[in-house]
N, C-alpha and C positions, 0 to 999 in steps of 0.2 A: 745694806742696800739703801739708797736714798729714798726718802718719802716723797710723795707727790709734790709738795710745796718746794722741796729742794731741787726738783727736776726743772721747775720753771725758772728761767734765768731772769735776773732782776734788771730789766731794761726799762728805760723811760717810755719809749714809743715802739717797742718790739712786741708783737702779738704772737703768743704760742711758741716762744723760743724755749726749747727743752733739751736738756742733757740726756744722752742715752747711756751714759756710764752707770755701772753699779748693778745691772741686771745679772742674775745668775743663770748659768747654763745647766743643761741636764747632767753634765759630767762634773759639776761643782766648781767650774771656773767662773770668772767675773769679767764683765765688759769694762774696759778701761775708761776712766774719766778723762775729760778734756780732749777727747778724740773725735766725737761725732755729735753734732747738734742738728736737730730738726726744727723747722720754723715756718712761720707765714712770711709775708713780704718784708723786704728790707728798705723800701722806699722812704719810710717815715722816720728812720733812725736818727737820733740826735748825735751830736759830737760825743756826748757822754757814752752813748750806746756803742759808737764806733770804737772808742778807746777801750771800752769794756771787752769787746770782741777781739780787739788786737791783743790785749793783755791775756785773754783766754787762749791765745795761740792760733786764731783762725788764719788758715792759709789757702783754703779751697772753698769756693762758693759754687754749688751745683744748682742751677735754676731750672725747674721743671715746667715753667710757664710758657705760654705761646708768645709769638712775636708781638701780637696785639697787646697783650698784658704788659709786656716789658716796655713797649713804646709809651704806654700810659704811665707806668710807675717803675722806672728803671731802678735797679738795686743801688743802694749806697753801700760801699765796702771800705773797710780799713785799707790803707795803702799796703801794697805788697800781697794782696789777696788775689789769687788766680781765679778768673771767672770762667765757668764751663756751662754752656747752654745745652740742655737736654730736654727738649719739649716733649711731654707725654701726649699732648693733643695739639693739633694744628690751630684749633681755637679752644677757648676755655669752656669745655663741656660742663664743668662743675658749676658754672655761673657765679662763682665766688667773687670774681673781679667785677662783675656787673652789680651784684648786691652791695658791694662795698661803696659803689658810686652814689653820692648824695642825690643824684637825679634819677636814681633807680625807680622804675615802676614795676611792682611785683606781678609780672605776667609771663608765664612760660608756655610757649607754644599755643597761645590763645587761652590757656586755662591757668589761672593764678593759684590753683590749689593742688597742683600735682608735684610739688617739690620732692616728696618721698619717692614716688614712682620714678621720677626723673633721676634721682640719685642711684637707685638700684640699677638703672641702665648705664649710668656713668661707670659703675664698678664693673659691669660686664665688659664695657668698652676698654677700661684700663687693662683688663686681663687679656682680651683677645686682639687688641689693636696692634698693628705692626709698628706704628710710631712709638707707642708706649713701651713695647719690648726693646726697641732700639735705645730709647731713653734710659731705661733701667740698666741695660748693658753698659751704657756710657757711664752711668752712676757707679757701677761696680768697677769699671776701669779706674775711676778716680779714687775709690776706696782702696784699691790695690796699690795706688801711688802714695797713699797717706801713711808713710812708714816711720816718720819721725815721732817719737813719743811726746815731744813738746809742741806738736802741731795738730790742729783740728780741721776737720771738714764739716761744712754746713750744707744741708740740702733743703730746698723749700719750693713752695708754689705760692698761690695768693693767700689762701687761708691756712695752709700748713696742715691740712687734715685728710685729704683724699689721695691726691697724687703723692704727697709727702707721706701720708699714712701707709699707703701700700709699699712705698720705697722702704719704710721702716720695717714693715712685715717681712719683706724679702731679706733685708740686711740681717735682722735679728734671727731669722730662720737659719741663715747660713752659719751663724755663730753657734747654733744649738740651744737658743733660749726657748724654754717651753712655750707652747702656743697660748696657754692661759696668761702668761706674763706678757706676751706680745699683744694679746687682746686688751689687757689692762692698760698698756701704753697707748694703744690706739684710742681707747675711750677716754683717756686723760685729756684729750682735746676739749671735751665738754666742760671740764673744770677750768682749764687754762684759758679758754675763750669765752667763759660765761659772761664776764662784764662787757666784753666787746659785743657779743651777740645781743645781750639785754639792751645796750645802748642803741644798737641798730633797730631793734623792734620798737623802742621808744620813739626813735626818729620817724619811723613809718607811721606810728600812731598819731604823732603831731602833724603829719602830712595828710591825715584823714583816713588812713587805712585802719579800719576797726573790725573788719570781718575776721573772726577767729581762724577760719579756714585759710585765709590768705596769710595771716601772721604765722600760723603753724607751718604753712608751706615754706615760708622764708626761713623759719627756724630749722626746718628739715634740710634746707640747702646749706645752712651755715653751721650745722653741727654734725656729729657722727652718730651712728646707730649700730647696735649689734647686727642688725639685718643687712647693713651695707657690707660689712666685712664678711658676713655669712654668705652673701650673694657672690662675692669675689671668690671665696673658698669653694662654694658649690660649683661655680663655673670652672675653676681650676680642676677640681676632682672629676667633673663630668667630661671635660675636654682633654685633659692632660694626665689624668691618673691621680696625681697628688702634687703637693707644693714642691717637693724635692725634684720630681721629674720636670716640673715647670721651670724651676730655676736653672736646672742643668740643660734642658733641651730647648726651651724657648728664650731664656735670657742668656744662654750660652756661657754659664758660669761653671767651669770644670771642677772636678773633685780636688785637683791640685790647687786651684785658685781658692776654693773654700778652705783648704788647709792653711794657705797663706793668709787669708782674712783672719782666721782664728789666731795665728801667730801675731798678727798686727794688733788685733783689738781685744784679746783676752789675757787676763792675768792667771 
């Protein structure tokens, strides 16, 4: 299995681009490499990065962002890549696209120190929202079309951590990857994004934001936390029984489709 450093793709301007191959399932199979990539935004990619992704075999780009986010920072894609829009929220509830903006003022709902509580609500909304369920069903539609072993699918949002993080949870769950491994992949965002988040905090400090509560709130918005994922799972278990029920009944992914996904993505 790949170590954490090998999972993060070597791009010049790509943040949190990660390979999902190499994970082992509970029945001893392995997720194929060069089939699925999770990432943050594609707007800042260089020509080198686009060539890298083309050589990687990228053929499908699934974008979980809202129209407003896309209008501000449209994806750059290698030629020949099919673009699929699957908005999880009508507006970016995660606030990631706002925080990335250099003119960002760290204030959420009048209180600049509630980033953590805000993110817990974001995860409840990801699980219960009708647009989110439709978006993830659309994501699975594309995963089911990605049948060529030489071709890869990429899915992303702005920071590649919440909407993308839960998409990864659902995908790896259908393949039979143990939940401890899924959680490990989810938390890897904090390693992959560390330099980016540190630079963001430094930029805010230079703009005069020195209150630790404010800076910690921004960090809570731009990182992932055990309790964010735990809140999603608690919501799933309370409202839908368990994650398998949720995937089958709410995301409408059938048992036969799960078998097909395993044929496509597992060795």
